[in-house]
N, C-alpha and C positions, 0 to 999 in steps of 0.2 A: 150641408152646414159646414161652416168654416169658422173656427175660433182662433184668435190670435194671442190672447193672454187672459189670465184671471187677475183681477185687482181686488184684493181683500179690503174690507172696511174693518177697522179696529176702533173700539170705543173705550175711552178713558174717562174716569171721573175728573181728572185734571190732565188736560192734553199735554202739559209740560212734561209729565212722566213719559209719555210716548215720544216726545221730541228728544229727551235724554237717551232713551233706549235706541231709537232708530237713527237719529241724526248724530248725536254725540258718540254713541258706541259703535254703530254699524255704518256710519258715514253716508247715510242717505242725504240727498239734497232736497230742500223745500222747493217744489216746482210751482206751487200756488198755495197761498194761505189767506185765511180770514180769521186770524186769531183774536181780533178785537171785536168780532161780531157777537151778537147775542147767542149764536150757536157756533162756537169756534170749530174750525176744521182746517185741514191742510192736505195737500197731495204731495207725497214724497216719492222720489225716484232714485234708482241706482242701477246701472248696468242693464237697463231695459225692464227692470222690475218696478212696479208702482204699487203703493199702498196709500189708502186714504185713512187718516186719523180724524176722529170726531170726539169732541167733548160732550158726553151725554151720560149723566150719572145713572139713570135708570137702565139704559142699555149696557153700560159698563158692568153693572151688577148682574146682568143676565148672561153675558157672553165672555167666555175665556178661551179664545182661539189658540190652536197650536198650528203653526205654519212650518213648512219644510222648505228650505232654500238649498238648491243644489249648487255646488261649486266645483271648480276644477283644481282648487288648491286648498283643501281643508286645513292643512297644517299652517298655512299663512293666515287664514281667517282665525284659527284658534289662537295663534301667537298674538295677533293684534287685539282680539277681544280679551284674552286672559291678562295681557299686559295693561290695557287701558281701563277695563271695567270688570275685574274678576268677580265682583259682587253679583254679576248677572249669570255666572256659570251655574247650571242646574245641578243640584247635588247628586242626582241619579245618573247623570251622563256628563260629568265635568272634565272629561279628557277625551281625546280622539280615540274611538273604539271601533274595531272591526266587528260589524254585526253579522249574524248568521246568514243574512240574505246577500252578503257581499259588499255592502256599502260601509264606508267609514263614516262615523257620525259623532257629533257632540251637540250639547243643547245649552241654551240660555233661556232665562225667564226674568220678567219683571213682575210687577203686581197685577198685570193684566193679560199678558200674552207669553206663550212659549214658542221658541223657534229651535228646530233641529236643523243643523247644517249637515249636508250629505255630500259625499263624493263616491261615485261608483267606480 
């Protein structure tokens, strides 16, 4: 078996919340979108990472994913996020912190998803 990547699906009650989080804050690009369809969704991409956002109220109420994104420059990511969207910083990990397992991490969250950024 050979796998090349994982592409998470994230569900929002209002897909515009996901676009604020991933596109506005984290600077993902919209690679495909059907935002005006009866079942709005889009494919987002950045640096070889892809995420699919869906507007689905029932699934959004059932799923609250936490994603981990590895980076080579966590201080740059933290500076960008904290300057542009400080409201997303997670209160339990709102600064770059060296964890016992050797990774530096910080976290953000919106009303649907949490993301931990890591640098080994």
